[in-house]
N, C-alpha and C positions, 0 to 999 in steps of 0.2 A: 408571485417574482420569487420573495425571499421560498415558498414551498419548492421550486421550481430547483434554485440554484444549493437547496440544503440536498434536495430529492439528487442533484447533479453530482455533489460535494460524496454523499452517498456512494454511488456509484460507484465514482471513482475508485473511494476506496475500497471497495469489496472487489474489485477488479486488480489495485493491487495487493491486496492480503493473499488473494488469491493466489497469482504468481510469487510471491513467498513463500505461499504452503506449496507449491508444486518443487518450486525450484529447493526445497527442503531447506533452508533460511530458517523457519519458524516451522511448530506443530501447532496446527487448528484448536488445539487444544490450551495452545500460549495465552493468558489472558493479559500480558505487554504485547504482543500483536494488536488488539482491538484499541488501544488508547494509544496510539503513534498517528501523530498527523499525516494528512493526506502528504504536503511537503516534505514531511519525513518519510514516509512510505515512497513517494518518484525518487529520493535519492537514494536510498537505498535499492531500488528496484535498478536506477539506472547504475549505478555501481556495480550493481550484479552481474550487468548486462555487454557492460561496458566498462570493464576494474582498469585500463588504461584513462580513462577522462580524466578519476581526481587527480 
């Protein structure tokens, strides 16, 4: 179970990281991008997709 959860979290992080790179918010070479938590990544992406929601 533990490995499945870790894999799911890593997969979601990769998904959000790619969305931020595609949007031009971060560069693929930016080391900070890979230290952001899943929750923070999700919040950043949500703010980009719907800035009026904050």
